[in-house]
N, C-alpha and C positions, 0 to 999 in steps of 0.2 A: 460609325457610332462614337468612336473614340474622339473624333474631332468636334463633335457636337458639344461635348462636355469639357473640352480642353481649356477654353477660356475661363470657365468657372473654377477649374482646379488649379490653374497655373499660378495665380497670384498667391494662393495659400501654400502651394508647394515651394515657391521661391522663398517665402519666409521660413518655412520649415527647413529648407536646405541650408540657409545661412545659420539658423540656430543650431541645427544638428552638426554642422561642420565645426562650429566653435566648441560645442560640447565634446565632440570626438577628439578634437585637437588637444583639449585640456585633460581629457579623462583617460586616455590610453596611449601607451607607447606605440610607435609605428610597427605594424606587423611586418615581419620579414618574409617575403614571398618569392618562391620560384614558380614560374608559370610554364606549364608544359602544354603545347598547342599543336594542332594539325592545321595551322594557318594556311589559307589560300583557297580552301574549298568554300564551305558555307561562310557567309560574311559575318556571322556572329563572333568568330574569333577576332576579327578586326574591331568590332564594337567593344569586345572585352579588353583588347589591348589598349584602345583609346581610354577606356575607364581606368585601367591600371596606371597609365601615364598621368592622368588628371589626379588620381589619388596620391600618386608619388609627388607631384608638384605641389599639392596642398598639404604635404607632410603627414598624411594618414597611414602611409605604408612605405616600405622600402622594397623595391623590385630588384632582387639580387641577380636574376638572370631569366632568360627565356630559352626554353628547350623546344626545338622544332622537330616534330615527328615527320612532317611532310617533306619528302625528297624531291618535290617539284622545284625546278631550276631557280625560280624567282622568290621562293617563300622566305628564305633567310634575308635577302636584300630588301624585301618589302617590310619585314619586321623591323629591320634597322632603319628603314626610311620613315616608318611611323614614329619610332622612338625619337629619331632626329627631328622630325617635324614638331614634336611636342617638347623639344628641348632636352632630351635625354639620350644623346648619341653614344654614351659610354656603357650602356647596359650590355653585359656579356650575352652572347647567343651561342647555344650549343645545338648540334645537329645529329640526328640519328644516322648511324652508318648505313650505307646502301647506295644503289645505283640511281643517278640523277635521271629525271624524266621531265617532260613538258606536258602540261594539261592546259589546253587553250582557254577553257572556261574558268579556270582559277583566276581569282581577282588580284593575285600578287603582281603580275607583270605590269599592269597599268600604274600601280603604285611605284614599283621600282623604276619604271621608265620615266616617271614624271617628278620624282622627289629625290633629293640628295641622300646618299647612303655610302657606307664604306664596306659593310659586310657582304660576302658572297658565299655561295655554296662551297667554294673551294678554300676559303680562308678562315672559317670559324672552327673551333675545336669540336671534337666528337662529344656528344651529350653526356655519356657516362663519365668521361674524363672531367668535364666541367662540373657535373654533379658532385663527384668525389672531392674535387678541389674545394668547392663551396661548403659542402658539409664538413669536410675535414677542418676548415678554418672557423667553423661556427661553434657557438656555445651549445651545450646540451639543451634539447627541447626548445630550440629557439626559432625554428623554421616552420612555415606552412607551405606545403606543395599543393598547387592547384593544377589539376589535369583536366583538359577540355578536349581531349582527343584519345585515340587508342593508346594503350598502356605499354608499348614495347620499350620506350625509354626507361620506364620504371622496372620492367622485368630485367633489362640489361643492368640496371643499377643493383638490383637485388643479387644478381649472379656475379657481380664484380668481385675481384680479389683484392687483398691488401696491396697497397702501393705506397709511393712516396708521400701521398696526401694523408693517408691514415693506415694504421696497422689493422684496422677492422675490415672484415669482409662487408659486402654491400648491405646485407640485411641488418647486421649489427650496427653499421654506420647509420642507417635509416632510423633504427630504433633509438639510437643515442641522440641524434640531432634534430629529428623532426617531431613536432608536437601534434600535428594533425595533417591528414590528407583531406583535401576537398576535391571530390571527383564528380564532374558532370558526366553522367553516363547511366545507362540502363533505363528501365521504366519501373515505376513502383505502384503497386506491390509486385507486379509480374510482367514479364515481357518475353517474347520468343526470340527477338533479335533487335539490337539497337547498335548503330554504327560505332559509337565509341567503345562499346563492349565487343565489337566484332573486328572492324578494320581489316577484313580479309586476313586475319591472323588468328586462326583457330587456337583456342586454349590459353591465349595470353592473359586475358582478364581473369580467368579462373586461377591461373598460376599466381598472379599478383595478389588477388584477394585471399587466396589460401595461405600466402606467406606473410603478408603484412599483419603486424600485431598491435599497432597503435590506433588511436581513434580515426575513423573515416566518416565523413559526412557526405552523403550522396545528394546531388540535385538531379533528379531524373529528367529524361527528355519530355515527360508529360507536363512538367512544370513550364519549361521554356516554350513548348509547342503552343501553349495557351496565350503567350505574350507576343504581340506583333509590333515591331518597331522598324523604323528606317525611312519612311516617307518624309519625315522632317528634314532629312539630309539634303533634299532637293534644293533647299534654300542656302546651302553652304557654298563657298567658293569652289569652282570646278577643279581647282588644283589641291584641294584638301584631301587627305587620305580617306576620310569617311565617304566623301562624295565619289572619289575615284573608284574605291573598292565596291561600295554598294551599288553604284551605277553599273559597273561591269558585271557584277553578280546578277543583278536584276535582268540584264540584257542577255546573258549567255548561260547561266546555270541551267542545267537540263530541266529542272522542275520549276523554273521561274520564267524562262524565255517565251513560253507560249502566250503570256499575258502582256509582254513588254510593249509599251506604247511611248517610249522616249523618256521615261522618268524612273526614278527609284520607287520600288514597291516595298511595303511592309513585309518583314520576314520574321520567321520564328526566332526567338530570343533565348537561346539555350545558355551559351557560355557566360553571358553577362550576369546571369543569376549566381553562378559559382564565384565570380569575382566579387560581387556585392556581399555575399555571405562571408567570404574569406576576409574582407577588409572591415565590414561593419557588423557582421554577425546577423543582427536583426531578428533573432528568435524571440518571439513574443510581440513583434511588431509587423515585420514583413511576412513571416511564416511561423509555423510551429514544427517542432521536432518529433518524429516518430522513432522510438527506440525499442528496447526489449526485443531485439531481433537481429538478424544478420542477413546480408545480401549474399546469396549463393549463386554464383555464376556458372553457366555450363560452358561447353567447349565451342558453341556455335553462336555466341553473341546474345544469348538469353540470360535472364536472371529471375530469381524468385526470392521474395522476402519471407524468411522463416523465423518463427518465434524463438527467442533465447533470452533469458534473463541476464542482465549485467553484461550485455554485449558492448563492444566498442564501435559497432556500426550504428548509424542512424540515417534517416532521410528526412527531407524537408517538404512540407505541404504549404502552399501559398495561402495566406490569410487576407492580404491586401486585395481590394477590388482590382480586377484585371486592368481596367482603363487607367486607374491611378498608378498601378505598378508600371505600366507601359510608359506613362509620362515621366515618372521618376527615372527609369532606366535611360530614356532618351536624354534627360538632363545630365545624368552621370556621364554618358558617352560624349556629350557636348562640352562638359566641364562647367556647366551652369549651376553650380551649387556652392 
């Protein structure tokens, strides 16, 4: 259905992309973003990272660092390879402490095997150390942290102690330097379990949400689940990261491989929504904000939206027609804006 209306929408979208880019470039200073990802599993992390690189290259944001939650052997190298492909080889990468593993269906290995990179599992700093360095060097209320995976890196940062980078403990450092968290996770208004709020790490999300005091905008899984993108990448060069990653994911991911017939298939588009909000906001155009409540997380990956006046929590509800939003997100991932 999406492709039946693609032609009629594409010309209008191309014009709007050019106009909106010029407006954004003139109207706002680049947002400083730290991106915290479980890169390597679902291909939406790859799409989100491509978007971030394009936004960076067009001057709409400054990507200060990428924090990797995934301890899979090739995740860090693939992140660096994607950044290098798009002309940003110097973006720092931090990695959660833990034991390395290999997951065959993860899409990081084909990217790392086929594209130049320097970063590896062994040679990047621990994520908490890099977080503290970057926050310690930053102006007050100058950063946005975007999380699109489980929140252990944030818990570790909260629990961190004063060091050479800052005399503040982790929670005080976050409250001083970060102006907003953008969290892709949960389901709204209620869910019994969602991967980013679970991650086989009972209680981590609850701990983080119980401690953070600054504004949090949630983009729930229900939003990204309604948006399907990726088939357009079949037309890309076979050595491009979007093709390599989405092809491998379509062929080998446990919930995708049953339909594989030699090409990339559309996939749910979760993490890209968080990046789009963090860079362009879009409240009042792409989506509307639900506030006057807070996200209460339980210890098993579930969450419930509960009423509360003047809360610093909110979640977004999509207003743009689904087919139009899918096309826009594909253009952002391709850099055609």
